[in-house]
N, C-alpha and C positions, 0 to 999 in steps of 0.2 A: 535648718536639724530636722533634723528624724523626730520620730514618736518615742513617747516615752515607755515606760515596760508597764502593761497592766500587771496587775496586782490581782493575781489567782485567789480569787480568794467568793463566797456568795455572794452576792449581789440583792440584800434583804429588800431592796423598794423592787414590790411583783410588777409593777408595769415597768419599770427601766430592766428590771429583769427578762421578760418577755418582749423588749422592744432587741434589746442584746442580745435573746436566745433568733430573733430573727433576725437579724442583720446574720450574723454568725452562720447562720443558717445556707443562707444565700451565697455568703464567703465555701460555704464548706462544699454547695452543691456547683457553686463553678470551679473552686481548683479539680474535683472528682474531675468535672469534663472536661480540662485542659489536657488534667496528667494521660486520663483518656484517650485523648488526641496527636497532643505530643508525644508518648512512647507507647501508641497501638496498642495499648492497656486493655485488659477486659475492670470495668467497676461495679460494682454496686454497691453501695449506700445505703446503711438504715439508719434512722435517728427516731428516738422518743420523746417529743417535750415532757415538761414535770408533769401533764396531765394524762401522760399517756400514749397522744396524739402519734398516729405513725408517718413520717416523710420520708420517702427512699428515693432512690435514682436508681438508675441501670445504665450500661450502657447495650446491653444486651436486650434488643425485644423480644426473646423469646421466654420473660420470666424468673431471667439467673434470680433478678430483687426477688422475687416472691419463691423460688426457691430458699436462698441462702437466708432471709426471712425467717422460712418457714422448718429448716434445719438448727439457727444462731435458737428459735422458740426451743424447742424440741429438748437441744440439752441445754439450755437452764433450765428449765424445769425440771429432768433426769438431775441434773447437778444440786437442785434446789439453793441457787442463787438469788443473791439478796440480791435488787438494784436502790442505793440508796437509803441504804437502812427499811426498805418496801419492798414488802415479795410484791413477786408482777400479779398474785391471785388475789394480792389488795388492792390491784391498783386498777383490778378489770382488763386487760390485757388477756386473759385465758384461765386456766388451769389446769395443773397438774397433770400432766400423762400420768406418772405412778403414782397413785397416796400410800402413803407414811404408817404401818400398822401401829 
């Protein structure tokens, strides 16, 4: 028999949530590597933990992940996008590039 479907809802237990994040992050990194090898694709992956810690993966050693990260942050700040109900500014990840008057 196969595995059952996972109910997609927030894990309330902090420790279980962190363990699940770590396991799934590892799986996601593995899948990113696999698709880059199998399809000869360039892959850049950026993941933030709930505490704002950055995890990145890139098939290009020339800094593609860093460039993608910078571009994404600029876009997010300029558009004032809110992540999980919290602004990036509140998470200590950075400050907006343009301040609203």
